[in-house]
N, C-alpha and C positions, 0 to 999 in steps of 0.2 A: 356477069350477072350475079347479084347477091342471092345466096340460097335462102329461101323462105321456108321455115319449119313451123310446125304447129306451136301455139303458145303454151300447150300443155307439155307434160313430161313423157313423151313417147320414146325418147332416146334417139332413134333414127330420124324422127320427124314425121313418122306416120305409123299406124298400127293396124292390127287385124281388122278387117272390114273395109280397108281402103281400096280404091279402085283406080285404074288408069282412065284418063280422059285425054286421049292423044298422047302427047309427051309429058303431060302433067299427071300428078297423083292427087286425087281428092281424098283427103284423110276422112276417117269416120267422123271426126269432129267437125267437118265441113271446110277445113282450110285447104286451099289449092296450093300445092307445092309445085312450083314451076321448074320443069326440067330437072328432076331430082337426080343426084348422083347415085350410082350403084352402091350397095352396102356390103357386098360379098363378092367372092370369086369362085370359079370352078375350073377344073381342068378341061381344056378343049380337046386335048389328045393325051390319053392316059399312058401312052407308051413313053412319053418324054416328060415326066413329072418335074424334073429338075430345071427345065427350060422355062424361064419366066414368060417368054413369048407365047407359050402354050396355054396360059391362063386367060380366062375371059371374065369380064365383069358381069355380075348378076344382081337382080333385085330380089327381095324376099318372095317366096312362092305363095305367101298368103295374100298378095295383092291381086284382086279380081281383075279379069280381063288381060289384055296385052298392050304393050307399048307400041305405038305406031309412029 
């Protein structure tokens, strides 16, 4: 599926004020971003920081609600 980002220059495709609508993000500008990819990573287990399998994908914390 082709990634649909906002027509504006938000960089990641969405910005502060965006919210989850199921698996989609509704950007503050009104664009629906279908099944957006994560834009960051965090350690799942801090004991083994060198192991890539211990990293998990994340979305920005400024997105309201939760992905379902």
